[in-house]
Each structure stands twice: as structure tokens, then as C-alpha cells.
C-alpha positions as CSV (number, residue, x, y, z in Angstrom):
1,M,-21.6,45.3,-48.4
2,N,-23.4,43.4,-50.7
3,D,-25.3,40.4,-50.1
4,L,-22.4,38.4,-51.2
5,D,-20.2,40.0,-48.7
6,K,-22.9,39.0,-46.4
7,K,-22.7,35.7,-46.8
8,Y,-19.1,35.4,-46.5
9,L,-19.5,37.5,-43.6
10,I,-22.2,35.1,-42.1
11,F,-20.6,32.1,-43.5
12,S,-17.4,33.2,-42.1
13,G,-18.7,33.7,-38.7
14,I,-20.7,30.3,-38.8
15,I,-17.3,28.5,-39.6
16,I,-15.5,30.9,-36.7
17,V,-17.8,29.5,-34.4
18,F,-17.5,26.1,-35.7
19,I,-13.9,26.0,-35.3
20,I,-14.3,27.4,-31.8
21,F,-16.9,25.0,-30.6
22,C,-14.8,22.5,-32.3
23,F,-11.5,23.5,-30.0
24,S,-13.8,23.7,-27.2
25,T,-14.7,20.5,-27.2
26,I,-11.5,18.8,-27.8
27,F,-10.0,21.0,-25.1
28,F,-12.8,20.3,-23.0
29,S,-12.4,16.5,-23.9
30,F,-8.7,16.4,-23.4
31,F,-9.4,18.5,-19.7
32,Q,-11.7,15.2,-18.8
33,I,-9.5,12.7,-20.4
34,R,-6.8,14.2,-18.3
35,K,-9.0,14.6,-15.0
36,A,-9.7,10.9,-15.6
37,S,-6.6,9.3,-15.8
38,E,-5.1,11.5,-13.0
39,E,-8.2,9.8,-11.0
40,F,-7.3,6.5,-12.5
41,I,-4.0,6.3,-11.5
42,L,-4.8,7.4,-8.2
43,A,-7.2,4.9,-7.9
44,R,-4.4,2.2,-9.1
45,K,-2.3,3.4,-6.5
46,N,-4.9,2.9,-3.8
47,L,-5.7,-0.5,-5.2
48,E,-1.8,-1.4,-5.0
49,Q,-1.6,-0.3,-1.6
50,L,-4.8,-2.3,-1.0
51,D,-3.2,-5.5,-2.2
52,L,-0.1,-4.7,-0.3
53,T,-2.2,-4.3,3.3
54,A,-4.1,-7.4,2.0
55,K,-1.0,-9.6,1.4
56,A,0.4,-8.3,4.9
57,L,-2.9,-9.1,6.6
58,K,-2.6,-12.7,5.2
59,E,0.9,-12.9,6.4
60,I,0.0,-12.4,10.0
61,D,-2.9,-14.6,9.9
62,F,-0.4,-17.2,8.6
63,Y,1.9,-16.6,11.5
64,K,-0.5,-16.1,13.9
65,E,-1.8,-19.7,12.6
66,M,1.9,-20.9,13.0
67,E,2.4,-19.5,16.1
68,G,0.5,-22.6,17.8
69,E,2.6,-24.8,15.8
70,M,6.0,-22.8,16.6
71,E,4.9,-23.3,20.3
72,R,4.7,-26.8,19.8
73,I,8.1,-27.1,18.0
74,N,9.6,-25.0,21.4
75,D,8.2,-27.7,23.3
76,L,10.0,-30.4,21.4
77,F,13.4,-28.8,23.0
78,I,14.3,-28.4,26.7
79,D,15.3,-25.6,28.2
80,S,19.0,-25.2,28.4
81,D,18.9,-22.8,31.3
82,K,16.8,-25.1,33.5
83,P,17.8,-29.1,32.7
84,V,16.5,-29.6,36.3
85,Y,13.1,-30.3,34.7
86,V,14.6,-33.4,32.4
87,V,16.3,-34.4,35.8
88,L,13.0,-34.3,37.6
89,F,10.8,-36.0,35.1
90,L,13.3,-38.9,34.7
91,T,13.4,-39.4,38.6
92,E,9.7,-39.1,38.7
93,T,9.2,-41.6,35.9
94,A,11.8,-44.4,37.5
95,E,9.9,-43.8,40.7
96,K,6.7,-44.7,38.7
97,Y,7.8,-47.7,37.4
98,G,9.2,-48.8,41.0
99,L,13.3,-48.3,39.2
100,S,16.2,-47.3,41.6
101,A,17.9,-44.7,39.6
102,E,21.0,-42.8,39.5
103,I,21.2,-40.0,37.0
104,E,24.3,-37.8,36.2
105,M,24.0,-34.7,33.8
106,G,26.9,-34.6,31.5
107,R,28.0,-31.6,29.1
108,T,26.4,-29.5,26.8
109,R,27.5,-30.4,23.4
110,R,27.1,-28.7,19.6
111,D,28.1,-31.4,17.0
112,E,28.0,-30.1,13.4
113,E,26.1,-33.2,12.2
114,E,23.5,-32.8,15.2
115,I,20.1,-30.9,14.8
116,S,20.8,-28.4,17.5
117,P,23.0,-28.1,20.8
118,S,22.5,-31.1,23.3
119,L,23.1,-32.2,27.0
120,D,23.5,-35.6,27.9
121,F,22.4,-37.6,30.9
122,N,24.1,-40.7,32.0
123,I,21.3,-42.9,34.0
124,S,21.9,-46.0,35.7
125,L,18.9,-48.1,36.6
126,R,17.9,-51.2,38.6
127,G,14.3,-52.8,38.7
128,S,12.5,-55.5,36.5
129,F,12.5,-55.9,33.0
130,P,8.5,-54.6,32.5
131,D,9.2,-51.8,34.7
132,F,12.5,-50.8,32.4
133,L,10.6,-51.3,29.2
134,G,7.8,-49.1,30.6
135,F,10.5,-46.3,31.9
136,L,11.8,-46.5,28.2
137,E,8.5,-46.1,26.7
138,E,7.6,-42.9,28.8
139,I,10.9,-41.4,27.5
140,E,10.0,-42.0,24.2
141,S,6.8,-40.3,24.8
142,A,8.4,-37.2,26.5
143,K,7.2,-34.0,24.7
144,W,10.8,-32.9,24.0
145,I,13.2,-34.7,21.7
146,A,15.8,-37.4,22.7
147,K,17.8,-39.6,22.0
148,I,18.5,-42.7,23.3
149,E,22.3,-44.1,23.1
150,N,24.5,-46.6,24.6
151,L,21.9,-48.7,26.2
152,N,23.4,-51.6,28.2
153,V,21.2,-53.9,30.1
154,R,22.2,-57.2,32.3
155,K,20.5,-59.2,34.3
156,L,21.5,-59.3,37.9
157,A,23.2,-62.6,39.6
158,E,21.4,-63.8,42.5
159,R,24.4,-62.8,44.7
160,D,24.5,-59.4,43.4
161,R,20.6,-59.0,44.8
162,E,21.4,-60.4,47.7
163,R,24.3,-58.0,48.3
164,E,22.4,-55.1,48.0
165,D,19.5,-53.9,50.2
166,P,16.4,-56.1,50.6
167,E,14.6,-53.3,48.2
168,S,17.1,-54.8,45.2
169,L,15.8,-58.4,45.7
170,K,12.9,-57.1,43.2
171,S,15.6,-56.0,40.8
172,D,16.2,-58.4,38.2
173,I,18.3,-56.2,35.8
174,A,20.8,-53.5,36.1
175,A,20.6,-50.9,33.2
176,S,22.5,-48.0,32.1
177,L,22.0,-45.8,28.9
178,S,22.7,-42.4,27.5
179,L,20.2,-40.0,27.1
180,R,20.5,-36.8,24.8
181,T,18.0,-34.0,24.9
182,Y,18.5,-31.4,22.3
183,F,17.6,-27.4,23.1
184,L,17.5,-24.1,21.1
185,E,20.2,-22.1,21.1
């Protein structure tokens, strides 16, 4: 082997080592890129999962905040299973204002134009006009939704008051009204 052949052999060896080095570097780089890509995809999936969890927690917090509001809204409606509480409220309010009251519970209704099913009460009252106004104000400020319909107020004649018991001498008006209350289905 002459010098020229040795040079070619050394040069070929260097080129082969260089090619092996380049291919191993490229292979190693692709391997690292693939590994980093898989880690990136996994991290992205974890981030998406964390975002979903954060949204779910925000919704839970929103519903917790709204829970009090929902209770307040539910309080606006009477309990359809216990309308006696409305009768008790009306009776106590009438007594508070010194009115004699007769309360009749009507039927449950479901009108299409109404917001919710309703229960009607027919109320007949006797007493003084200022006491009657106080009674109406108390009904208006009740915690549940109520609608006064068919309000009739008339002044009692002296002979009408004398015909009744002595308590009715304090009465100068007779009033009747229909009260519609609403409940949730």
C-alpha cells in the first residue's frame, strides 16, 4: 500500500466516521424531538384537563353563590302542600289590625298566561279603613308572590253596624277581595 492509498483509506475512514457521526446526531436529535413532542402533547392534555377542572370549579362556585338566590326565589312561592300557612298568615294579619276576617280557600288553577300554578283565597273583612289599608300593605310586603283581584270596599251603614254584635260598632267598612298566590310545580 502506498501513501496515496493510505491517504484515501484515512480520508475514507474520516468520511465514514463523519457520516456515522452525522447520522447518529440526526437520529439522536429526532429521538429527542420525538420525546419532547410526546411530553408536549401530554402536558397539553394535562393543561386541557386542568382548564376543564377550573371551569367546573367556577361553575360549582357560581351555583353555590346562586344557591342563596334560588332559596330566596323559592320563598316567593307558597308550598302547595301546605296552604294552611297562608291562611294562618292572613288570619294573624287580620287580627293584628283588628279586622274580623272570613277566609275561604279556593281551587288550584293553572292558567297559561300565569307564571306558575296558583291558589285563590276569598277574603271578607270588617273593620276600620286605616286598619284595612295596613292589612293590604302587609299582604303586599309578604315574602311570597300574591296578586289581589276583585277588591270591593263599601262603607257600612249605621243600621248594618247596629245589627251586628257590639264589636262591629268599631267597623265602618266591609271589604272583600280575592287573593291569588303562586306555587312551584
